[in-house]
KEBA-191512 format. One record per residue (C-alpha): residue number from 1; residue in one letter; x, y, z. Coordinates in nm, 2 decimals, decimal comma. Layout:
N
REC   num   residuo        u        v        w
REC   NUM         A        X        Y        Z
...
***
This chain:
345
REC   num   residuo        u        v        w
REC     1         M    -0,86     1,76    -3,33
REC     2         K    -1,03     1,67    -3,00
REC     3         L    -0,86     1,43    -2,78
REC     4         L    -1,00     1,18    -2,54
REC     5         V    -0,71     1,14    -2,27
REC     6         S    -0,68     0,90    -1,98
REC     7         A    -0,37     0,99    -1,82
REC     8         L    -0,36     0,88    -1,45
REC     9         E     0,00     0,90    -1,33
REC    10         P     0,25     1,16    -1,25
REC    11         S     0,46     1,01    -1,52
REC    12         A     0,19     0,99    -1,78
REC    13         N     0,13     1,36    -1,77
REC    14         L     0,51     1,45    -1,80
REC    15         H     0,47     1,27    -2,10
REC    16         L     0,15     1,41    -2,22
REC    17         R     0,33     1,74    -2,18
REC    18         E     0,59     1,63    -2,41
REC    19         L     0,37     1,50    -2,65
REC    20         L     0,19     1,82    -2,68
REC    21         T     0,49     2,02    -2,79
REC    22         H     0,45     1,83    -3,07
REC    23         M     0,08     1,88    -3,19
REC    24         Q    -0,11     2,22    -3,27
REC    25         D    -0,46     2,28    -3,27
REC    26         V    -0,56     1,97    -3,02
REC    27         E    -0,83     2,04    -2,73
REC    28         L    -0,81     1,78    -2,45
REC    29         M    -1,09     1,62    -2,26
REC    30         G    -1,11     1,36    -1,98
REC    31         I    -0,88     1,30    -1,71
REC    32         F    -0,53     1,45    -1,69
REC    33         E    -0,35     1,74    -1,49
REC    34         E    -0,61     2,05    -1,46
REC    35         S    -0,25     2,31    -1,50
REC    36         I    -0,25     2,13    -1,88
REC    37         P    -0,33     2,43    -2,09
REC    38         E    -0,49     2,27    -2,35
REC    39         G    -0,81     2,16    -2,21
REC    40         T    -0,99     2,15    -1,90
REC    41         P    -1,03     1,79    -1,76
REC    42         L    -1,29     1,56    -1,67
REC    43         Y    -1,11     1,49    -1,36
REC    44         D    -0,78     1,59    -1,20
REC    45         I    -0,54     1,31    -1,19
REC    46         S    -0,51     1,36    -0,79
REC    47         H    -0,87     1,24    -0,77
REC    48         M    -0,75     0,89    -0,92
REC    49         A    -0,45     0,85    -0,69
REC    50         I    -0,49     0,51    -0,52
REC    51         M    -0,24     0,33    -0,24
REC    52         G    -0,22    -0,04    -0,28
REC    53         V    -0,43    -0,30    -0,35
REC    54         I    -0,70    -0,20    -0,05
REC    55         D    -0,76     0,13    -0,15
REC    56         A    -0,83    -0,02    -0,46
REC    57         I    -1,10    -0,22    -0,41
REC    58         K    -1,27     0,07    -0,16
REC    59         K    -1,28     0,31    -0,47
REC    60         L    -1,38     0,04    -0,72
REC    61         R    -1,73     0,16    -0,76
REC    62         W    -1,70     0,52    -0,81
REC    63         F    -1,37     0,39    -1,07
REC    64         Y    -1,69     0,22    -1,28
REC    65         R    -1,91     0,55    -1,27
REC    66         V    -1,57     0,77    -1,38
REC    67         A    -1,49     0,49    -1,67
REC    68         D    -1,88     0,55    -1,77
REC    69         E    -1,85     0,94    -1,77
REC    70         M    -1,54     0,92    -2,01
REC    71         V    -1,77     0,71    -2,24
REC    72         E    -2,01     0,97    -2,28
REC    73         L    -1,79     1,26    -2,29
REC    74         A    -1,60     1,04    -2,62
REC    75         D    -1,90     1,12    -2,81
REC    76         S    -1,75     1,42    -2,93
REC    77         A    -1,40     1,32    -2,95
REC    78         D    -1,20     1,28    -3,25
REC    79         K    -0,96     1,00    -3,11
REC    80         V    -0,84     0,84    -2,80
REC    81         L    -0,53     0,83    -2,62
REC    82         L    -0,49     0,58    -2,30
REC    83         M    -0,14     0,63    -2,15
REC    84         D    -0,04     0,36    -1,86
REC    85         S    -0,28     0,22    -1,58
REC    86         S    -0,41    -0,03    -1,76
REC    87         G    -0,59    -0,13    -1,43
REC    88         F    -0,83     0,17    -1,56
REC    89         N    -0,74     0,24    -1,92
REC    90         L    -0,77    -0,15    -2,00
REC    91         P    -1,18    -0,21    -1,91
REC    92         L    -1,23     0,17    -2,03
REC    93         A    -1,10     0,07    -2,38
REC    94         K    -1,37    -0,20    -2,40
REC    95         K    -1,62     0,02    -2,30
REC    96         L    -1,52     0,23    -2,59
REC    97         K    -1,48     0,02    -2,86
REC    98         R    -1,84    -0,17    -2,80
REC    99         R    -1,99     0,21    -2,79
REC   100         Y    -1,78     0,37    -3,09
REC   101         P    -1,63     0,02    -3,33
REC   102         Q    -1,53     0,33    -3,55
REC   103         K    -1,31     0,53    -3,30
REC   104         E    -0,97     0,49    -3,32
REC   105         I    -0,83     0,42    -2,99
REC   106         L    -0,44     0,48    -2,90
REC   107         Y    -0,27     0,29    -2,61
REC   108         Y     0,06     0,45    -2,52
REC   109         I     0,27     0,31    -2,24
REC   110         L     0,20     0,01    -2,24
REC   111         P     0,11    -0,26    -1,92
REC   112         Q     0,35    -0,48    -1,82
REC   113         V     0,22    -0,77    -2,00
REC   114         W     0,65    -0,90    -1,98
REC   115         A     0,64    -0,91    -1,61
REC   116         S     0,28    -1,05    -1,51
REC   117         R    -0,09    -1,08    -1,65
REC   118         T    -0,03    -1,18    -2,00
REC   119         K    -0,38    -1,20    -2,07
REC   120         R    -0,36    -0,84    -2,10
REC   121         V    -0,23    -0,89    -2,44
REC   122         E    -0,58    -1,03    -2,58
REC   123         K    -0,79    -0,76    -2,48
REC   124         L    -0,53    -0,46    -2,56
REC   125         E    -0,54    -0,60    -2,93
REC   126         R    -0,88    -0,68    -2,92
REC   127         Y    -0,99    -0,32    -2,81
REC   128         C    -0,73    -0,12    -2,89
REC   129         D    -0,60     0,00    -3,29
REC   130         R    -0,29     0,11    -3,19
REC   131         L    -0,05    -0,02    -2,94
REC   132         L     0,28     0,18    -2,87
REC   133         G     0,54     0,04    -2,69
REC   134         I     0,81     0,24    -2,55
REC   135         L     1,03    -0,11    -2,46
REC   136         P     1,20    -0,29    -2,77
REC   137         F     1,12    -0,63    -2,62
REC   138         E     0,78    -0,59    -2,51
REC   139         V     0,65    -0,56    -2,89
REC   140         D     0,71    -0,89    -2,93
REC   141         Y     0,42    -1,01    -2,67
REC   142         Y     0,15    -0,89    -2,93
REC   143         P     0,10    -1,17    -3,21
REC   144         Q    -0,11    -0,98    -3,38
REC   145         K     0,12    -0,72    -3,46
REC   146         K    -0,07    -0,41    -3,35
REC   147         A     0,23    -0,30    -3,13
REC   148         E     0,53    -0,09    -3,23
REC   149         Y     0,83     0,05    -3,09
REC   150         V     0,78     0,45    -3,10
REC   151         G     1,10     0,50    -2,84
REC   152         H     1,11     0,60    -2,48
REC   153         P     0,95     0,93    -2,38
REC   154         L     1,26     0,99    -2,13
REC   155         L     1,49     1,04    -2,41
REC   156         D     1,32     1,35    -2,51
REC   157         E     1,28     1,44    -2,16
REC   158         M     1,62     1,44    -2,00
REC   159         K     1,83     1,75    -2,12
REC   160         M     2,12     1,72    -1,87
REC   161         T     2,39     1,45    -1,79
REC   162         Y     2,61     1,34    -1,52
REC   163         Q     2,81     1,61    -1,42
REC   164         G     3,06     1,39    -1,21
REC   165         R     3,16     1,39    -0,83
REC   166         S     3,01     1,72    -0,64
REC   167         G     2,99     1,63    -0,31
REC   168         T     2,63     1,63    -0,30
REC   169         I     2,40     1,32    -0,26
REC   170         A     2,03     1,30    -0,38
REC   171         F     1,78     1,11    -0,19
REC   172         M     1,46     1,07    -0,36
REC   173         P     1,16     0,90    -0,11
REC   174         G     0,88     0,89    -0,39
REC   175         S     0,58     1,08    -0,40
REC   176         R     0,29     0,92    -0,24
REC   177         R     0,25     0,91     0,14
REC   178         S     0,31     0,55     0,22
REC   179         E     0,64     0,56     0,04
REC   180         I     0,78     0,88     0,18
REC   181         S     0,66     0,76     0,57
REC   182         R     0,88     0,44     0,52
REC   183         L     1,18     0,57     0,36
REC   184         L     1,23     0,89     0,49
REC   185         P     1,36     0,77     0,84
REC   186         V     1,63     0,56     0,74
REC   187         F     1,70     0,83     0,47
REC   188         R     1,72     1,07     0,74
REC   189         E     1,96     0,84     0,90
REC   190         V     2,21     0,79     0,64
REC   191         R     2,22     1,20     0,61
REC   192         R     2,34     1,20     0,94
REC   193         K     2,64     0,98     0,89
REC   194         L     2,72     1,18     0,59
REC   195         T     2,87     1,49     0,73
REC   196         N     3,12     1,56     0,48
REC   197         K     2,83     1,58     0,23
REC   198         E     2,53     1,79     0,10
REC   199         A     2,24     1,60     0,12
REC   200         L     2,00     1,66    -0,14
REC   201         L     1,65     1,58    -0,10
REC   202         I     1,43     1,58    -0,46
REC   203         I     1,05     1,70    -0,40
REC   204         P     0,82     1,68    -0,71
REC   205         G     0,74     2,07    -0,86
REC   206         T     0,40     2,01    -0,84
REC   207         F     0,37     1,98    -0,47
REC   208         S     0,25     2,26    -0,25
REC   209         Q     0,41     2,41     0,02
REC   210         E     0,12     2,31     0,26
REC   211         K     0,17     1,94     0,08
REC   212         I     0,55     1,91     0,15
REC   213         T     0,51     2,02     0,48
REC   214         E     0,20     1,74     0,55
REC   215         L     0,41     1,45     0,36
REC   216         Y     0,77     1,52     0,50
REC   217         G     0,77     1,68     0,81
REC   218         D     1,05     1,85     0,95
REC   219         I     1,32     1,83     0,63
REC   220         S     1,57     2,12     0,77
REC   221         E     1,83     1,88     0,78
REC   222         F     1,81     1,83     0,39
REC   223         A     1,87     2,11     0,10
REC   224         I     1,60     2,09    -0,12
REC   225         S     1,54     2,08    -0,50
REC   226         R     1,19     2,06    -0,71
REC   227         D     1,39     2,03    -1,03
REC   228         T     1,48     1,62    -1,04
REC   229         H     1,67     1,61    -1,37
REC   230         S     1,93     1,89    -1,27
REC   231         A     1,94     1,77    -0,92
REC   232         L     2,02     1,41    -1,03
REC   233         A     2,25     1,50    -1,29
REC   234         H     2,43     1,74    -1,03
REC   235         S     2,47     1,47    -0,78
REC   236         E     2,75     1,20    -0,70
REC   237         F     2,51     0,96    -0,56
REC   238         A     2,17     0,92    -0,53
REC   239         F     1,89     0,67    -0,29
REC   240         I     1,58     0,65    -0,51
REC   241         C     1,24     0,48    -0,42
REC   242         S     1,13     0,25    -0,71
REC   243         G     0,96     0,40    -0,97
REC   244         T     1,03     0,62    -1,32
REC   245         A     1,30     0,82    -1,13
REC   246         T     1,56     0,53    -1,12
REC   247         L     1,54     0,53    -1,49
REC   248         E     1,56     0,86    -1,48
REC   249         A     1,88     0,84    -1,33
REC   250         A     1,98     0,58    -1,51
REC   251         L     1,95     0,76    -1,82
REC   252         I     2,16     1,06    -1,70
REC   253         G     2,40     0,84    -1,58
REC   254         T     2,41     0,92    -1,18
REC   255         P     2,50     0,62    -0,97
REC   256         F     2,24     0,53    -0,73
REC   257         T     2,08     0,22    -0,52
REC   258         L     1,70     0,16    -0,49
REC   259         A     1,49     0,12    -0,20
REC   260         Y     1,16     0,03    -0,14
REC   261         I     0,92    -0,07     0,16
REC   262         A     0,59    -0,24     0,07
REC   263         K     0,29    -0,25     0,25
REC   264         K     0,34    -0,63     0,34
REC   265         I     0,05    -0,74     0,13
REC   266         D     0,17    -0,57    -0,15
REC   267         Y     0,48    -0,72    -0,16
REC   268         F     0,35    -1,10    -0,08
REC   269         I     0,14    -1,03    -0,36
REC   270         G     0,41    -0,93    -0,59
REC   271         K     0,65    -1,19    -0,49
REC   272         K     0,44    -1,46    -0,39
REC   273         L     0,17    -1,47    -0,61
REC   274         L     0,31    -1,24    -0,90
REC   275         G     0,64    -1,38    -0,92
REC   276         I     0,80    -1,06    -0,94
REC   277         T     1,19    -1,09    -0,88
REC   278         Q     1,33    -0,75    -1,03
REC   279         V     1,18    -0,37    -0,92
REC   280         G     1,44    -0,12    -1,08
REC   281         L     1,29    -0,10    -1,46
REC   282         A     1,65    -0,04    -1,61
REC   283         N     1,74    -0,37    -1,44
REC   284         I     1,47    -0,52    -1,59
REC   285         I     1,57    -0,40    -1,92
REC   286         L     1,93    -0,46    -1,92
REC   287         T     1,86    -0,83    -1,80
REC   288         R     1,58    -0,89    -2,12
REC   289         Y     1,86    -0,73    -2,33
REC   290         N     2,17    -0,86    -2,25
REC   291         G     2,08    -1,05    -1,88
REC   292         T     2,29    -0,80    -1,69
REC   293         T     2,22    -0,54    -1,43
REC   294         L     2,26    -0,20    -1,35
REC   295         H     2,22    -0,11    -0,98
REC   296         R     2,16    -0,30    -0,64
REC   297         E     1,81    -0,33    -0,51
REC   298         L     1,78    -0,31    -0,18
REC   299         L     1,38    -0,40    -0,07
REC   300         Q     1,18    -0,43     0,27
REC   301         E     1,40    -0,49     0,59
REC   302         N     1,72    -0,48     0,35
REC   303         V     1,64    -0,10     0,37
REC   304         T     1,88     0,01     0,66
REC   305         A     2,09     0,25     0,71
REC   306         E     2,39     0,07     0,72
REC   307         N     2,33    -0,11     0,39
REC   308         L     2,29     0,22     0,19
REC   309         L     2,62     0,33     0,32
REC   310         A     2,75     0,04     0,18
REC   311         E     2,58     0,09    -0,10
REC   312         Y     2,72     0,43    -0,14
REC   313         R     3,06     0,29    -0,05
REC   314         D     3,07     0,02    -0,27
REC   315         T     2,95     0,08    -0,59
REC   316         D     3,16     0,05    -0,86
REC   317         R     3,14     0,44    -1,08
REC   318         T     3,31     0,26    -1,38
REC   319         I     3,06    -0,05    -1,41
REC   320         F     2,76     0,16    -1,36
REC   321         A     2,85     0,40    -1,63
REC   322         Q     2,91     0,10    -1,85
REC   323         K     2,63    -0,04    -1,84
REC   324         A     2,41     0,28    -1,83
REC   325         K     2,56     0,38    -2,19
REC   326         E     2,44     0,04    -2,31
REC   327         L     2,06     0,13    -2,16
REC   328         R     2,06     0,43    -2,33
REC   329         D     2,21     0,29    -2,67
REC   330         Y     1,92     0,01    -2,64
REC   331         L     1,64     0,25    -2,60
REC   332         A     1,81     0,45    -2,91
REC   333         H     1,58     0,76    -2,93
REC   334         G     1,25     0,95    -2,79
REC   335         S     0,91     0,92    -2,86
REC   336         S     0,70     1,20    -2,83
REC   337         E     0,75     1,32    -3,20
REC   338         N     0,65     0,97    -3,32
REC   339         V     0,32     0,94    -3,11
REC   340         A     0,24     1,27    -3,22
REC   341         K     0,24     1,22    -3,58
REC   342         M     0,04     0,93    -3,50
REC   343         I    -0,23     1,08    -3,34
REC   344         E    -0,23     1,33    -3,60
REC   345         S    -0,24     1,13    -3,90
***
């Protein structure tokens, strides 16, 4: 089977790798990490990275050209798999369906229409054939019933659980330059005050040593881990930038606090124009499920060493463990095997 894939984000590529373990005789085309052996991408995901609204506007014309190239490439594909990244993938779905009305398009990792821009629902149902949701509540937003809950991919990928107190504090300042440059100085302050603890800086395993030096600078104060799940499982507490890692920590069961400093314009758009009140996905899921939250969220000027240290001291580990179990039970099971069967059927 030839499968056209559009997976722009590192997290989507992690899910794609897991999905491929359940598939045979598949050849990938499109946009994905070039290290994935099942195909040679048209573009590696590093070409697709953007940082905020301004960067997206600057690259808009180029993204249009890439979408047109994907449409041409789809001519030889048996099916299409779009993963996350609705800003690119939803217009691409429209182009693909108009050019190839009989070609099946699956959308896996649906956009967060429950948070903003609900008009995307109509377009998703119009241009895609199957909508594969990874949150139980999100499928209720699709009146044509094209959406179905397939499970959450992290429950396939999480091989470790919380090991308890080990005297180690994990720090995850993100993977983008802007995130790291804003959070790492604060994390350094916290590290210097936790003199009796091992400070573990978790760095994405895909980063080269050159990239690490460029993005992080002097990190000699920290021990380094490239294995996110193992590091979180063996840490007694974590400070985590907003992103997939917050849900990973929640599912492992590692107590943590979310810390995030956005560009002022992005924060304004999210809070004032889009009405976003929660950042952490675990909190969003639990609030939808039973009206509770799992962890604290420190944003913008509230991200200080003093506030982070207070979170470390004051977080109730027993309540956190209880809420983390509720979250895991709600998501119930993984998604990769289910999605693989849907693609191959």
